Each structure stands twice: as C-alpha cells, then as structure tokens.
N, C-alpha and C positions, 0 to 999 in steps of 0.2 A: 404303229408298225414300222419296223425297220427293214431294210433290204436283207437278203440272205446273209447271215452272220456266222462267223466261225474263225478258226485260226488257220485255215488252209490257204493254199495258193489258188486263187480263182481261175487262173489260166489253165490249171491242171484239171479243173472240173467243168469248164465251159468252152475250151478251145476246140479247134477243128479236129485234133487227134485225141480228144479226151474220151476216156471210157470210165464212166462213173457208176458205182454201185449206190443205189438210192434206197433208203429205208424209211418207211412211214408207219408209225405206231401211235398216232395221236388219240385214237379212240378204241373201237372194238374190232376194226379190221386190220389185219397185218398185211402190209404190201411191200414188195421188193421189186426193183426194176434195175435193168442195166441200160444206161443211156449213152449213146455215142455222139460226140460232137455237139452236145446240147440240144439236138433236135430229133435224133432217130432212136426209137425204142427197140433195143435188141431183144429184150424180154421184159415181161411185166406179169407178176403174179399177185393175186389177192386171195387171202384166206378169210372167209367170214366166220365169226365165232357164233355158231348156232346156239350155244349154251344159254345165251342171254334171252332167248325166246321163252325159256322156262320162267323167267322173272318179269317179263313184260317190259324190259328195259335193260340198259347196260349196267352191269355190276362192275365197278372199277377194279376191284381186287381180282376178280376172275379174268377180266380183260388183260391185266398185267401178267398174270401167270400164263395165259394162253400165248401172249407175245413171246414170252421167254421160251416156251416149248416149241413154237413154230419157226422162229427166226433162223436157227442153224440149218434146218432142212430146206427152208425156202431160199436162203442165200445160195446154198449148194445147187439147187435146181435152177435158179435164175441164171447163174453163171453157165450151167450146162446148156440151157436152152439158148443162151446168147452166144454159145460157142466161144466163151472167153475164159481164160485161166485167171485165177486170182492175181497172179503175178503180172498180168497185162493191165490191170486196173491202174488208173492215174489219180483217182480220188474217191472219197466216200462222201455222200450227202445224207443228212438225216433230219427229220422234222424235230425242231426244238421247241416249237410253240405254235399256236395255243393247243390245249388238249387236256386230257386226264393226266394228272401229275405222274401217277404210277406207270401208266403206259408210256409216257414220254421218257421217263427214267430208264425203262428197259431198253427202248430203242436207242437212246443216246449212249448208254453204257456199252451196248453191243457194238455200235458203230465206232466208238472210241477205241475199244479193244481191237477190233478188226483193223482199223486204220493204223494203230500203233504197231500191231504185229507185222503189217506189210510196209510200214514206213511211208504211209500215204497221207496227204492233206485231208482234213476233215472240215466240211462246211455245214453249218446249221442253217436250216430253211424254215421260215415261217410259212406254214402250209396255206394260210389264207392268202398271203402274197403269191404263193405258187399258183393258187386257183386263178388269180388275175391274169396270169401269163400262160395258163395251161393250153389255151386254144392254139397257141403257136406251134405246138407239137403236131397238130393235124392240118392247120391252115397256113402255116408260115408266119412270118413276122406280123405282129398286129399293127394296124394303123393307129398312131397316137396323135392327138388325144382320143380316148375311147371311154365309154361308160360300161362298166362291168357289174353284173349281178352275181353275187356270191351267195349260194344256198348250200351250206355245208354244216351238218350237225346243229349246234346251237347258234349258228351264224346265218343271218339274212341281211345282206348289206348291199348298198349301191355305192360304187366307188368310181370316181373319175381317174383314169389311168393316164398320166401325162408322160410316163417313161419308167424305166426300171428304177424303183426306189422313190418315185415321185408320184404321190397320190393325194387326192382330195376326197374326203369322205362326204357323200351327199346325203345319205340317210341309212337308217338301220332299224331293226325291230325294237320296239319299246318294251316288249314283254316276251311272249313265246316266239321262237324261231318257227319258220314254216314246217320244218321236219318235226319239231316238238308238237305242233298242233295236229299234224297227221297222226303221230303216235298216240296222243291222248284221245283223239276221236276214235281211232281204230280200237283202242282198248275198250271204250264204251260200247262199241259195236260188236265186240267179241271177235275181232279179226286178227288178233295176235300182233306180234312184234317182229320186224318193223312194220309200221302201219302204212307208209307211203305206197309201196307197190300194190298192196291189197286194195286200198281205196282207189288208186288210179285205175286198176283193172276193172273194178266194179263201176266206176264212174263212166267208163267208156260205153257201158251198157245202159246207163241211166238217162235221165232227162235233166237238162240244165235248168229248167223252170219248175222243177218239182217242189222246191221249198224256197221261201223268200229270205234266204240267208243274207246277212248284211255284207257290205264291202267296206270295211272300216277305213276311216280317215281320208276318203276321197275328197271330202269337202274342207279339208284343212290345208293350210300352207305347208310347204316343206315336202320332203321326200321320205319321211319315216314310215315304218310299217307297224301294224298291230294285228295280232292274230288271236289274242285271248278272247275278244268279244265274239269272234266267229266260232271258236271252240265252244264257248258257253251257249251260243245260239243252237248249235247242234245238240248239246246235252239237254237243253230245254225242250227241243222237239222230241227227243227220245224219251224223256222222263214219263209222260203220261202213258206210254205204250209198253214200257219195260219194267216198271215197278222199282221203286227206290232210286230212280234216276240212272240205272245202269242199263245200257243197251243190250239187246239180245238178238243174235242173228236170225232167230226163228220167228221174231215178231215183225209184223208188217206195219210200217209207219205210213199213214196216208199223206200224200202230198198236199200242201196248202196252196193258196192262190199264188199266182205268179207275182214275183216281186219286181219292182222297178229299180233299175240301177241308177245311181246318182251320177251326174256329170262331175268329173274331177276338176278341182281348182287349178290355176296355174301353179306349177311347182316352184318352190323357193329353193334356196341354197342353204346348206348347213355348213357351219365352219368346220374345217378339217381338223382331224385329231393329230 
C-alpha cells in the first residue's frame, strides 16, 4: 500500500486553508464529504444502496450504476450543507483503491471531470490507508507508533502505523473477512443482507455460552485471522435443525454445552508487505 497518490498539489488538499471535496465509491455505498483543513468535516453524506438486499450480496454492475446516478445530486447537497461554493474548493480527493473496479471507475471519472472543470488538483486515496488515520478526525493526531485494526469489506487486517505512509503489516485474514463471515452466517439464518447489524442486534439479547463455537488460530504463532472455520461451525449447528443445511429463523436451535476458550499463544510478527 502506498500513501495517498495522485497528480495534485498536496498542500491544496491538506493545508490549513484547504477545502476538499472527497468522493468514495469503492463498494456499494456512495459517500461524499467536504473537509476543511484536513481535520474538520463540514458535511458528510452516505447513500446506502438497498437494491443489493434483493440478491443477498453486492452486485458490482448495479453498484456502479447507482454511483453514477447518485453522485451529481450528492455532491450538490454536500456543498450546500457545508455552505461552500464549488469555486471555493481547493482540491478533490477520491478513492482509487482497493475496491470493485466498476465502482472505482465511476468515482474516479467523476472526480477527474469535476477537478478538470474547476481547475483543481486531484488526489487519489487508498481507502484502507485512510482507515488507518480516520480516528484523527474525531480524536486529533494519533500517537505513533500505534496498532490499527482495519475491518472493512473484504479486509480484516492488523497494521503497525509508524507514520503517514510508513506501515508494517502484522496480520490479516487467511480466508473470509469478518464482514463476509457475518453475511454468510446471516444468509443461513435468513436474516438478510447486510448480516452484521442483524446478528449484532440479536447477539445483544443472546447468551455468550449458548454454543461451543471455536476461536480459530489462538494457539498458533503470528497475528493472522481465520473466520471460515467459525462460519462452518455455525452452519453445522444449524444443519440438523433446518433441513438441507440452510438456517431458518423460525426454527429453534438448542444450545449445546458451554465451550472452553483456549489461551492465546504469544503473538509473532509478520513481515511487512
């Protein structure tokens, strides 16, 4: 991962007097914000694309089309809420990686055209790197070095942040990301998409000792994650009660005996990417 990259003047997008229009279209949510001085959000809009609920997951082509339809109106509204005229902007920032290719293309093309029309610098941002520094918007400058946990879409990663653009990867998921495990389990339970909020809401009313689900890889060196085994364990619990292995919200699954958690080994280090 590289630092924010692009062809623009970084002083125009991060200095004390900067007013930046930021565009994010890496997956299925369209997000637009106006950022002042690199730290103050003047406005922030997120449009969720509910159409993906019909398919139980994100459909890339539909996501791209939705971004294309949503961006013009969202940019206009974000500027209005920030009480900023387009002519007052000093730069444009846009997510350039990682993400769904079609969704990224829509956001980048829009940002390029908007920047060219206004004669503004354009900066591309790696949104995983942006996650590493996002806490500074609310809590001020981060103390470095620090360890950051990124849980975003298909990413579940532990990163040592030594400074802007200076990172050491400590561990990552070896299979499913945390969010993917949530979605797949929720689908089996008939809870719809996205699965995380629904499972989290129900878990608050449940019992932590109801089923002896595994806590994978706690006995292995290193700081990598694995969620596929946990997902499979849930499916195996559901199978005898739901027929054909598919969960059904109307069926009651009886809790098994309380499982013992295993102590974790001393974590190792993983060579940086």
